[in-house]
N, C-alpha and C positions, 0 to 999 in steps of 0.2 A: 853780398852788398857790394855796389858799384856806384861810381858818380856819373855814369856815362848817362846823359839825358835822354837818347836813343833808346836805351835798355829800358828805362823808367816808362817811356812813351808806350813801348810796346808791349809791356807787362801790363799798363793800364789798360789798353785795348784789349788784350786777350782777359782781362778780368771782366771787363765791361760785357763783352761777347758771352763769357760764361754765365754771368750773372743774368744777361738777357734769356739765354737758354732756360736757365731754371726758372725763371718767372713765367715762361710759355709754358714750361711743363707742370706749373703748380696748379693744383684745383682752384677755381674761381670761388668755390665758397668754403667756408671754415666753420669751425664750432668753437664755441668759447665755454670754458668752464665757469660758470657761476654759481654763487652761493649766498649765503646771507651775509651781509656785512660784518654782524657780530657771533663770533662762535664758528664751528666747523660742521655741525650736525646737518645733515640733509642736502648734502652738496649733489648737484645734478648737472648734466650736459645739456646745454639747449643751443638750438641754431644761433648763428651770429645776427640774423636778422632779427630773432627774439631779442638777443641780447642787446641789440641796438633800440629797441623801443623803450620808451621809459618806463622805469621799474625802480621802485625804492627799495631799498635794503638789500640791492644787488652789485655786485661789482665784478668784472672781467678778471679772470685770474690765469689768462694763458690760453695757447691754442691746445686743442683736442682733436686726435685723428679722427677722420670722418666715420671709421668702423666702429668708433665708440661713443657717438652722439646719443645714441639711447642708453648709455651704459651708467650704473652707479658709481661714480669716482669720488666718492665720500673718502675722508683719511681712514676711517675703520674698515671700508671693505678694501681700501688698497692694502693695509697691513695686513689683513686677513689674506689676501691674495699673494702677498709674498711670504708668509708663513705657511702656506699650504703645502702639503707634499713634502714637508721638511721632517727630519727625524728629532722630535722634541728631546730624544734622550740624548742626544750630543750636547745638551746643555747640563754638563754635569756639577756646575756651581748651583742648581736651583734646587730649592727642596721645599716640600710641602710638609703641614704637620697635622698629625691625627688628633682626635680629641683626647686620646690618652697620652698626648705630648710626645708620641714618636716621631722623630725624623724621618722623612721618606724621600729617596731621590726620585727623579722622574722614572729612571728603569725600574724602581723598585713597583712603581705604580701602573706602568704600562707595557714592560717587556712581556712579550708573548701573548698579550691580551687585546682583545676588542674592546675598547671602553667608550662609554657615552660621557663627554666631558659636560659638566653645566656649571655656568659660572653665576652665581646670584650675589647681587649687590647688598643684599640685607632688608628686612622691613616684612610688612605683613604679607604682601603678595609671593616672597617666598616661601614663609614658613606656612601660610594657609593655602595656597594654590600650587605655586610652582615645583618645589620639593615633593609634597604630598602627590602631586599628580604622577611622579614617577615610582613612588612607593607603592601606589595603587596598582600600577601596571608592571610590578616587578615579575610575576608570572610571564605576562606575554614578552616581556623583553627577554627573560631567560629562554623562551621558544625560539627568539629571533637571533639568539646567539650573543647576546650582549653578556659579556663576562663581569663588568663592573660599572655602576653610573657612579660618577666620580663628582659630587658637589663641592665647587670651589668657589670661597669668598676671601676677598683682601682683608682679612681681620686676624686678631690674635687667637691662637688656640684656644686660650682659657675662656675667649668669648663663644667658641664654638662649643667648647666643654659646657658651657652654663646654658647655652641655648638646647642642647640635647638633654640636658638634666631637667628642663622645665618642658620640652615637647621631645620625649623620647620617641614617638612615632614617627620622626623625619628621618629614622634611618631604619635598615635591616640587613639581611647577609648580602644582598646585592647592592644596595643603595648606601654608600659613604659619603660623609662629611669631612672635609678637610680644610685647614688654614692655609693662606698664603699670606703670611703677616708682613712682608715687607713689599708684597706686589710683584715679585719678580716674574711670576708664571703669567700673571696678567699682562705684564708689559710685554712678554715675550710674544703674546698673541696681538700685541697692539689694542688692547680692549681697556686700558686704564681711563679714568676720566680726570686723573691729574688732580684731584684734591688732596688737601695736605690731609695727614693723619689726624691732626688735632680738629679738623674742620667736619662739619656734621654732614650728612648727605652721602650717596653712593659713590663708591670708589672705583667701581667699574660698570661695563655695560652689561646687560642681562644678554648671556648667550648660551649656547649649546652647540657641541660638536662631535665627531665620530673621530677616534684615535684608534688606528691598528697597528698594533707592535710599535708603539712609539710615534708612527706618521700620523700628522694630521690630515685628514682625507676631507673632511666638510665642516664647515662652521655657518651657523646662522644667528644673527643677531638682532636684537630688539630695536626698533626705532628709538626708543627711550627706557631707562631702567624700569619705569612705571608700567612699560606695556607686557603684556604674554600673549602673543598671537602667533609668534613663529618658533618659540623654543621649548613648548610645552611637551609633554610625553607623548601626545599622539601624533603632533607634528614630525617629533624627532623619529618616531616609529617609521613614519611615511617615508622621511629620508632615509633611515636606515635600509628600508627595502629599496629604493633606488640604487642604493650602493651595492648590496648584497644580494638583491632579488626576495624571493618568498620562501626561501630556504628556511626550514625550522629544525631545531634539535628534538 
């Protein structure tokens, strides 16, 4: 710091020159991240010209790099991107529970295995379509090298126990249901919906992913918990082939 007015004048001139150079190098077109005014689902990038046009329920939320103008930058997708290729087993404080009320660490469930993880929020779609689809394709999954299909729900283990008592066909030697009672694993993936435990409705997104020896490789998420278009057994088999090829056991 100095009280010399000539010093401040010189610094101000230099700053204006640098700012002018930066402006001349900056791209003339930018993109704006826009999304619904209420809620966070379904965010997309659109060109600034489109964002400037009259549109209800849209609001600008910042500048997006030009290389990502066609990217899905929804909070869900961004959370997944941060979590992918990360060793989930490093979270030694997280535990899931079997219907037999056994406490399992992530290392217990993932170490040395290729696991297809399926997140289900609960409801008829889960018990009549989503999980039964994996049970029906058990032989095909085994041939592709899947060691376990781990179906996870943010619910109490007693609730999973009661579900299997009513619908024992939802599990077999390869398809396992486990409970995430405090939602810690779901939050680790950034796929919670934020509803309080006392509130009705789904507590997590419907998702499915591939975990290899604890490392999350791929995740697919439905646009809403009521949808089943991306995370069904057949779609995940296709994704598995993209990761591991057509190798079979």
